[in-house]
Backbone as CSV, one residue per row, in Angstrom:
resi,resn,N_x,N_y,N_z,CA_x,CA_y,CA_z,C_x,C_y,C_z
1,MET,6.872,-37.375,-13.743,6.915,-37.547,-12.278,7.165,-36.434,-12.020
2,THR,8.055,-35.149,-12.241,8.507,-34.413,-11.842,7.543,-33.679,-10.927
3,GLN,6.323,-33.573,-11.502,5.102,-32.802,-10.883,4.809,-33.198,-9.534
4,ALA,4.933,-34.335,-9.134,4.574,-34.841,-7.761,5.618,-34.440,-6.457
5,LEU,6.725,-33.925,-7.425,7.878,-33.027,-6.269,7.273,-32.031,-5.808
6,ARG,6.536,-31.241,-6.759,6.372,-29.558,-6.377,5.058,-29.611,-5.811
7,PRO,5.237,-28.705,-4.980,4.097,-28.148,-3.896,2.618,-27.599,-4.811
8,ASN,1.977,-27.889,-4.225,0.914,-27.292,-5.291,0.352,-26.075,-4.534
9,THR,0.750,-24.797,-5.308,0.418,-23.229,-4.171,-0.410,-22.823,-5.581
10,ALA,-1.105,-23.325,-6.750,-1.652,-22.724,-7.594,-3.276,-22.159,-7.130
11,GLY,-3.769,-22.690,-5.936,-4.659,-22.492,-5.470,-4.560,-21.690,-4.146
12,SER,-3.459,-21.240,-3.977,-3.359,-20.609,-2.656,-3.417,-18.713,-3.171
13,LEU,-4.190,-18.178,-1.832,-3.976,-16.806,-2.517,-2.503,-16.321,-2.135
14,PHE,-1.727,-16.368,-1.328,-0.758,-15.986,-1.480,0.539,-16.920,-2.062
15,ALA,0.157,-17.356,-3.265,1.106,-18.137,-3.809,2.313,-17.514,-4.229
16,THR,3.790,-17.997,-4.116,4.609,-17.445,-4.484,5.172,-18.441,-5.129
17,ASP,6.441,-18.001,-6.204,7.082,-18.912,-6.794,8.604,-19.701,-5.983
18,GLY,8.701,-18.754,-4.988,9.634,-19.379,-4.044,11.214,-18.491,-4.244
19,LYS,11.084,-17.302,-5.155,12.173,-16.553,-5.303,11.824,-15.458,-4.199
20,VAL,13.268,-14.826,-4.143,13.237,-14.010,-2.597,12.956,-12.361,-3.563
21,ARG,12.483,-11.696,-3.558,12.224,-10.475,-4.292,12.413,-9.189,-3.289
22,PRO,13.650,-8.567,-2.538,13.686,-7.502,-1.642,12.636,-6.388,-1.530
23,LEU,13.059,-5.957,-3.066,12.568,-4.565,-3.628,10.823,-4.557,-3.465
24,GLN,10.526,-5.641,-4.148,9.151,-5.680,-3.991,8.456,-6.052,-2.482
25,ASP,9.035,-6.716,-1.908,8.432,-6.715,-0.304,8.701,-5.767,0.581
26,THR,9.946,-4.734,0.206,9.726,-3.359,0.817,8.572,-2.323,0.448
27,LEU,8.551,-2.605,-1.020,7.687,-1.465,-1.365,6.504,-2.026,-1.058
28,MET,5.754,-3.187,-0.703,4.612,-3.850,-0.002,4.412,-3.371,1.252
29,ALA,5.745,-3.296,2.063,5.917,-3.331,3.472,5.350,-1.290,3.947
30,VAL,6.217,-0.832,2.978,6.082,0.975,3.001,4.501,1.041,2.569
31,THR,3.998,0.600,1.750,2.598,0.635,1.302,1.886,0.767,2.331
32,LEU,1.543,-0.348,2.999,0.891,-0.794,4.179,0.998,0.146,5.110
33,VAL,2.289,0.363,5.440,2.455,0.987,6.659,2.141,2.812,6.956
34,LEU,2.260,3.313,5.188,1.893,4.407,4.962,0.327,4.370,4.853
35,GLY,-0.439,3.631,4.396,-1.853,3.323,4.016,-2.441,3.067,5.440
36,LEU,-1.644,2.506,6.506,-2.224,2.181,7.962,-2.102,3.728,8.467
37,LEU,-1.245,4.656,8.388,-1.031,5.279,9.295,-2.124,6.539,8.413
38,SER,-2.111,6.717,7.219,-3.024,7.501,6.551,-4.606,7.415,7.090
39,PHE,-4.708,6.096,6.980,-6.250,5.662,7.297,-6.390,5.978,8.756
40,ILE,-5.574,5.662,9.758,-5.687,6.205,11.194,-5.975,7.652,11.545
41,THR,-4.943,8.202,10.871,-4.614,9.546,11.250,-6.144,10.520,10.506
42,SER,-6.554,9.709,9.816,-7.799,10.648,8.967,-8.783,10.352,10.062
43,PHE,-9.078,9.836,11.127,-9.988,10.727,11.935,-10.113,11.146,13.005
44,PHE,-8.830,11.963,12.822,-8.301,13.230,13.492,-8.379,14.611,12.652
45,HIS,-9.339,15.366,12.723,-9.597,16.305,12.237,-8.141,17.424,11.933
46,GLY,-7.571,17.675,12.804,-6.438,18.269,12.994,-4.914,17.572,12.429
47,LEU,-5.151,16.521,11.914,-3.949,15.875,11.416,-3.992,15.881,9.884
48,HIS,-4.710,16.924,9.282,-5.076,16.516,7.812,-3.754,16.440,6.942
49,LEU,-2.871,17.278,7.325,-1.504,17.180,6.885,-0.917,16.314,6.674
50,LEU,-0.819,15.648,7.881,-0.112,13.995,8.054,-0.866,13.353,7.167
51,THR,-2.110,13.077,7.114,-3.158,12.518,6.575,-2.914,12.506,5.477
52,SER,-3.023,13.558,4.764,-3.231,13.683,3.077,-1.654,13.661,2.814
53,TRP,-0.537,13.771,3.493,0.604,13.388,2.770,1.309,12.302,2.901
54,THR,0.812,11.688,4.025,1.114,9.704,4.043,0.088,9.378,2.965
55,GLY,-1.079,9.458,2.373,-2.069,8.979,1.861,-1.186,9.126,0.205
56,LEU,-0.839,10.257,-0.060,-0.203,10.708,-1.197,0.626,9.787,-1.649
57,LEU,2.055,9.728,-0.709,3.189,9.019,-0.876,2.606,7.576,-0.921
58,GLY,1.720,7.048,0.128,1.062,5.839,-0.072,0.722,5.372,-1.476
59,ILE,0.069,6.187,-2.237,-0.465,5.677,-3.502,0.678,5.937,-4.568
60,VAL,1.320,6.771,-4.086,2.720,6.859,-5.336,3.481,5.443,-5.371
61,VAL,4.077,5.045,-3.932,5.030,3.833,-3.663,4.308,2.782,-4.056
62,GLY,2.620,2.365,-3.871,1.554,1.549,-3.976,2.084,1.157,-5.218
63,ALA,2.004,2.565,-6.231,1.648,2.311,-7.850,2.742,1.661,-8.630
64,TYR,4.057,2.124,-7.820,5.197,1.751,-8.416,5.155,0.273,-8.103
65,GLY,5.065,-0.144,-6.895,4.908,-1.593,-6.548,3.985,-2.643,-7.159
66,GLN,3.012,-2.149,-7.827,1.813,-2.814,-8.606,2.833,-2.818,-9.883
67,TRP,3.561,-2.082,-10.260,3.998,-1.834,-11.494,5.142,-2.985,-11.805
68,ILE,5.554,-3.155,-10.620,6.988,-3.765,-10.584,6.980,-5.408,-10.195
69,SER,5.279,-5.683,-9.538,5.057,-7.036,-8.623,4.657,-7.976,-9.975
70,GLU,5.245,-9.240,-9.069,5.335,-10.285,-9.717,4.279,-11.793,-9.379
71,THR,3.799,-11.552,-7.857,3.522,-12.445,-7.434,2.069,-12.033,-6.736
72,THR,1.052,-13.007,-6.319,-0.236,-12.432,-5.993,-0.281,-12.114,-4.602
73,ARG,0.975,-12.398,-3.980,0.945,-12.064,-2.247,1.435,-10.598,-2.405
74,GLU,2.530,-10.274,-3.188,2.743,-8.702,-3.172,1.598,-7.875,-3.877
75,ARG,0.667,-8.666,-4.752,-0.185,-7.542,-5.142,-1.314,-7.267,-4.111
76,THR,-1.633,-8.852,-3.447,-2.770,-8.430,-2.429,-2.022,-7.580,-1.644
77,GLY,-0.884,-7.172,-0.723,-0.511,-6.507,0.071,-0.889,-5.021,-0.367
78,LEU,-0.296,-4.639,-1.695,-0.186,-3.880,-2.486,-1.237,-3.057,-2.546
79,ILE,-2.649,-3.781,-2.969,-3.928,-3.387,-2.518,-4.719,-2.968,-1.732
80,LEU,-4.336,-3.540,-0.386,-4.837,-2.837,0.519,-4.088,-1.758,1.235
81,GLY,-2.908,-1.736,0.652,-2.118,-0.460,1.513,-2.683,0.733,0.276
82,LEU,-2.888,0.394,-0.887,-3.349,1.587,-1.815,-4.699,1.771,-1.414
83,GLY,-5.667,0.758,-1.017,-6.863,1.583,-0.920,-7.051,2.116,0.456
84,ALA,-6.056,1.677,1.600,-6.091,2.570,2.943,-5.426,3.778,2.487
85,SER,-4.542,4.126,1.840,-3.582,5.108,1.546,-4.930,6.008,0.782
86,GLY,-5.625,5.568,-0.300,-6.555,6.268,-0.936,-7.534,6.940,-0.481
87,VAL,-8.329,6.091,0.550,-9.366,6.496,1.878,-8.964,7.989,2.866
88,GLY,-7.121,7.439,3.182,-6.774,8.347,3.993,-6.335,9.626,3.518
89,PHE,-5.988,9.562,2.006,-5.609,10.756,1.429,-7.026,11.632,0.845
90,LEU,-8.077,10.919,0.595,-9.331,11.798,0.343,-10.020,12.582,1.396
91,ILE,-10.079,11.733,2.759,-10.210,12.294,3.615,-9.397,13.434,4.499
92,GLY,-8.296,13.328,4.163,-7.288,14.494,4.682,-7.814,15.643,3.807
93,MET,-7.833,15.215,2.447,-7.961,16.575,1.347,-9.242,17.138,1.566
94,ALA,-10.351,16.352,2.008,-11.734,16.891,2.221,-11.488,17.729,3.986
95,HIS,-10.674,17.322,4.647,-10.338,18.080,6.010,-9.098,19.486,5.972
96,GLY,-8.554,19.684,4.758,-7.752,20.829,4.625,-6.867,20.386,3.712
97,GLY,-6.619,19.868,3.282,-5.694,19.259,1.867,-4.178,19.004,2.419
98,LEU,-3.507,19.069,1.104,-1.998,18.955,1.351,-1.264,20.243,2.254
99,PHE,-1.723,21.515,1.530,-1.105,22.380,2.248,-2.144,23.462,3.589
100,GLY,-3.334,22.893,3.610,-4.097,23.830,4.401,-3.759,24.481,5.713
101,GLY,-4.071,25.649,5.305,-3.352,26.827,6.775,-1.936,27.322,6.206
102,LEU,-1.122,26.675,5.332,0.136,27.194,5.322,0.261,27.952,4.648
103,ILE,-0.304,27.934,3.235,-0.458,28.788,2.092,-1.448,29.423,1.913
104,GLY,-1.324,30.777,1.831,-2.850,31.489,1.427,-3.289,31.634,2.632
């Protein structure tokens, strides 16, 4: 009869187990912010340094977050941030790269 007292979150996309995980939540938020920044700045050709570096940092932070994540909610946010970071990183690399104009 104890199952009648538990909420049914098995079907929810953002299912959580009710525990607080500040490190995973912080990594998810940082990945989303870096991905969004990288994606938005990729539309401006002159910002390729910012675009490529924030994209690379977003990929690294997101990959570590994926490695230690435990719930679907965390993984969903991380995948969205990783995708945006990846797109921004690749467009930033096409526009001039990580060191475009500074070295060489």
